[in-house]
C-alpha positions as CSV (number, residue, x, y, z in Angstrom):
1,X,0.0,0.0,0.0
2,X,1.2,3.5,-0.9
3,X,2.4,5.4,2.2
4,X,0.8,8.6,0.8
5,X,-2.7,7.0,0.6
6,X,-5.2,9.5,2.2
7,X,-6.9,8.4,5.4
8,X,-9.9,9.7,7.2
9,X,-10.8,9.6,10.9
10,X,-13.2,7.0,12.0
11,X,-16.5,8.5,13.2
12,X,-18.8,6.7,15.5
13,X,-22.5,7.5,16.0
14,X,-23.4,7.4,19.7
15,X,-27.1,7.4,20.5
16,X,-27.9,10.0,23.2
17,X,-31.6,9.6,24.0
18,X,-34.8,8.6,22.1
19,X,-37.3,11.4,22.1
20,X,-40.3,9.3,22.9
21,X,-41.7,8.2,26.2
22,X,-40.5,4.6,26.0
23,X,-37.1,3.0,25.5
24,X,-36.4,1.6,22.1
25,X,-36.5,-2.2,21.9
26,X,-33.4,-2.0,19.6
27,X,-31.5,0.2,22.1
28,X,-32.6,-1.1,25.5
29,X,-29.6,0.4,27.3
30,X,-30.1,3.9,26.0
31,X,-32.3,6.0,28.4
32,X,-35.1,8.1,27.1
33,X,-34.8,11.9,27.2
34,X,-36.9,12.1,30.4
35,X,-34.6,9.5,32.1
36,X,-31.6,11.5,30.9
37,X,-32.8,14.6,32.7
38,X,-35.2,16.3,30.2
39,X,-38.6,15.4,31.6
40,X,-40.7,17.6,29.3
41,X,-38.9,16.7,26.1
42,X,-40.8,14.7,23.5
43,X,-39.9,14.5,19.8
44,X,-42.6,14.2,17.1
45,X,-42.1,13.4,13.5
46,X,-44.4,14.7,10.7
47,X,-44.1,13.5,7.1
48,X,-45.5,15.0,4.0
49,X,-45.2,14.1,0.3
50,X,-45.9,16.5,-2.6
51,X,-46.1,15.9,-6.3
52,X,-47.2,17.7,-9.4
53,X,-50.8,17.6,-10.6
54,X,-49.7,15.4,-13.6
55,X,-48.5,12.6,-11.4
56,X,-50.3,9.4,-12.5
57,X,-52.6,7.5,-10.1
58,X,-51.2,4.4,-8.4
59,X,-51.5,1.3,-10.4
60,X,-52.3,-0.8,-7.3
61,X,-54.6,-0.2,-4.4
62,X,-52.8,-2.6,-2.0
């Protein structure tokens, strides 16, 4: 391997606290925000999709 090969630092994502009122089943050791000292914090997610008026109707109703 070439000694001048560029390297990048390794980055690790560390979960801090789920925003809901219950612990996540996939991260049972990570406390909720309330357990971590933020009793009134609760996150909510809202999704919206927008398209143009010429978007065709779905081909399936499943």
